[in-house]
N, C-alpha and C positions, 0 to 999 in steps of 0.2 A: 504493499499499500504507500507507506512515506517514502519509499525506493522509487515506485514507478511514479508518484507525484513530481520529487525532486527530479527525476529526469525528464519530465514533459515540461517544468520549467515554473513547478509550483512557488518555489521558493529563490527562483533566481532567471538563468536565461534558458530557454526554451521557447515550446511552440503554444505552451499555454500562459507566458507572460507577457509577449509583446501583443498589443493593442493597436489596431491602425485605423482612424475614424477620418471621412471626408465628407465634405460637402459641395456641393455646384461644383466638381472639378477646378477651384478655384484654394481651396482650404485643405491641409491635410494634419494632421495629427497624431504624432507616434507616441506612444508612452506603455510601463512595463503597467500591467493589472495589479501585481502584486508587490510587496515590499516589504522592508522594516522599520520602525522607530528609530530615526535617528541616522541613516544608513543612507545615501544620498541615491536619487533618481533620476533620471533625465527626463525632461517631456519636448518634443520637437516637433515645431511645427513649419512648416511650408505652406505659401501663399503666393498668389500672381499680385502684387501691387497695383493698381492702377494711375498711380504717381508718382512722385519721387520720394514722399515722405511715406514709406510703406508703415502703416501702420496697423498693428494687433492689439487687442484686447483682452483680460483675463480676470474671471470674475472673484472679487476679492473677499469673497466668504468661503471662496476655492482655497487661493492665497493664505491667508489667516493660520491653513494649518500645517506653512511651509517657511523653511528658513530657504532664502533664495542663495545659493551660496555663488554662483556662477552665469552668466550670460553670454553667448556666444554669438553672433558679436553682442558688446552692447550696445544699449541702445541711444538713439542722439536725444530722445528727451522721453521725462514719463509723465503723464496726464495722472491726477487721481479726481475720480468722482467718489458719488456715494457707493456705488455697487460694481463699480470697474476701478482697474491697474491699465492705463492703456501707455503701450510701451510705442513709439516712434523710431524710426530704423532709416537712414539716409541710402538711397540704391543709387548709383551711378545708370541703370539698364531700367527704367520702367519696362512694366509689362514683363522682366523678366523673374522667374520664380526665386524670390527671397527665403532661407533657412535661417529659422532661430533653436538655438540649443537652450533650454533652461535647465541650469544643475538645480534639482529641489531636496531636500531634506527633511523629511516628513517628523513634526513633532512630538507627534504622541502615534500610536496607532489604532486601528477603526479603521470608519469607510471613508473615502475624501469623494463630493461629485463638485466637479466645475464647470465651467465654460470657455469656450475660448471664439473670439471672433474676430469678422474686420468691421471698417466703417459699415458697410451696406447692409448691416446685418445679417450676412453671414454666417453661421458658429455651426460651433460641437460641443458635444459631452464628454466628458474626461471622467473617469472612474476607477480610482485603486482602493484596494483594501490594502493596507498596511498592519503587519505582524507586528504586536508587539515588542 
C-alpha cells in the first residue's frame, strides 16, 4: 500500500503528484497535488500576455497559507487589493508565452484551494493537500 503510493508519487514526484490545469488555451498552471508542511513546492504558471506588461493574479486567501520564498523571474510590480495579489512582469515580446515559477513553502498542513488568473478574468483553480 504505502510503497505503491510512494512509487505513484503520493509523497513527492510521480504521476499522482503533478497536476496541470488550463483555461482558454492562454493560461496553464502546473503544481504538485501533494506536499509537506514547511517543505518547498513549485507553482508554475504560463500565459499569453496581450501587452508588454504581463499581469497575473493569485487569490490572497490561497497565498496566506504560504511563504513565497522565490519568484523566477521576479515581478516588475506587485499590486495588492482585497482579494488578490497582482504581479506584473515586463516582457520584450508581447503575445509570446510568459512562464513564472513561484516557490512556495506551506505554513501548515491541510487543504489549500486558490485561483490564478489573468486581467481578462480567465482563471484556473489550484488545489494542494499538504501533509503535516
